[in-house]
N, C-alpha and C positions, 0 to 999 in steps of 0.2 A: 598044022594050028597046036599053039602051045597047050599042055595041059597045066593046070593051075593046081597048086595045093591047097586044100582046104582045111583050116586048121581050126580045132576047138578048144578054148582056154576056160577056164574057172576063174583066172585071175585077173584083176584090174589093168588095163594099159592106158594110161595117159597120153601116151604119144599117140597110140592106135586112136582114141576118141578124138583126138584133136586131129588127127588125118582126115578121119570119115567127116568132122565138121567141118573143117574146111573145103574137103569134096563137096559137101553139100551147099554149103556158103559159095563157092563157083558156079555150081548149077543154077541155084537160085537167082543168082546175078545174072548171070545169061538168060535165063529165062525170062527173068522180071526185072532187069534191070538195077536191082538193090538187092541188099540183104541184109538183114537186123537181127539176127539170132544172138541172143547175149543171155551168159548164165544171168541167174535172180535169187540171192541169198538172204536171210534172214537170220540173225545169230542172238543168240541169247546169252549174255556172259555173266558169269557169278559178279557180283559189284567187288567181292573181297580179294577173290584172285585173280580174276581177269578171264579166267577160264572157260572157254564154251561148253556149255551145260545142254545144248539143245537147239533148234530153230528149224528154219526151212532151207533146202535147196529145190532150184527149178530152172526154169527158162524163160525167155519171151522171143517169139519168132513172128511175122507175119500178122503182128494183132491179137495174139494169142498168148496167154501164159500159161505156163506148165506147172505143176504144182508136183515135184517128184517125189520129195521125201519129207517128212513133216514129225520129229520127235521132241518131246518135254518129257523129261523124269517125272514120275508119279508124283513126287515131294513136289511139283509144281503146279500140277493140275488140279482145275477146278476153282482157281480163284482169279481167273480172267487174265491170266499171262497168253495163254494160247489164242484166244480172241485176236488181242493186239499184235502176236505176232501174225497171225493170218491177216490182220488190217494192214499190216504195213507191208506185207507182201502184196495183198490186193492194189493199195495204193500206188507202190511202185510200178507195178503193171499198167493201171490208170497212166502215171506219168508217161509211161513210155509207149502209150497209145494201144493199149490192148483194150478191147472191146469183150471179150470174153476169156473163160480160164476152164481148164481143165485137171482134174486129178482123179485116181483111182486109190480106194482104200480097201480094208479088210473088212468083211462084216463083223470080227470082233471088235474092231481097232477104233475108228472114230465117224461112222456116218452120221450118227445123231449130233456131234457136233457142228459138224459143216451143215448141215441141215438146218441146226440153230442160227449159223450164220448165214444162211441165204444159198447156201447151192443145194442144188436140185440132181437127183438120180436121172439117169439117161439109159443105164445098164447095170446088168448084172450075169456074171457067168459062174458058175458054182465050181467047186474044186472037187476033188476027189475025197477031200474030208467033208464027213458027214455034217450039215449046217455051217460050213465055210464058205464064202465066196468073194467074189473081186465085185467091189462096188465103184462104178463109174460115173463121175458126179462133174456137173458146170454150174458155173454162175457167169450173169451176167454181167459185166462191170461197165457201170453209164460212166463214161468219161466229161469231164470238168467242161462245163460250157466255156465257150470263148467269149472272150469279152470283144 
């Protein structure tokens, strides 16, 4: 039997991510007869420069939306832009047929923001740092009624 090398890296590797994603898609296709994993991002661009200043990255798969990263600079917070971005993410997830969404945030980041937008905590894991934890949240996405 071959002895495979196991290599640990701290570097992003898009080719590796693609290979793993393709492998999972093939497995899902074989098991379910289809696969629908797709990236989902919402980008906020500066109106003067067109530069990206923040947004959301995530994905959808098998009826579930995963919100992975969400960032806005401090100067753009508190005026409703974050809620608009989150709503756009949720709306696109619904359009893709997702009935639920999940995310995690850190206790000092934005759990209150998500709760104000209808997200519910379903778990929390403390870290080694005093008072810091990962907060896991979900939201039911009511799908539009079909005519």
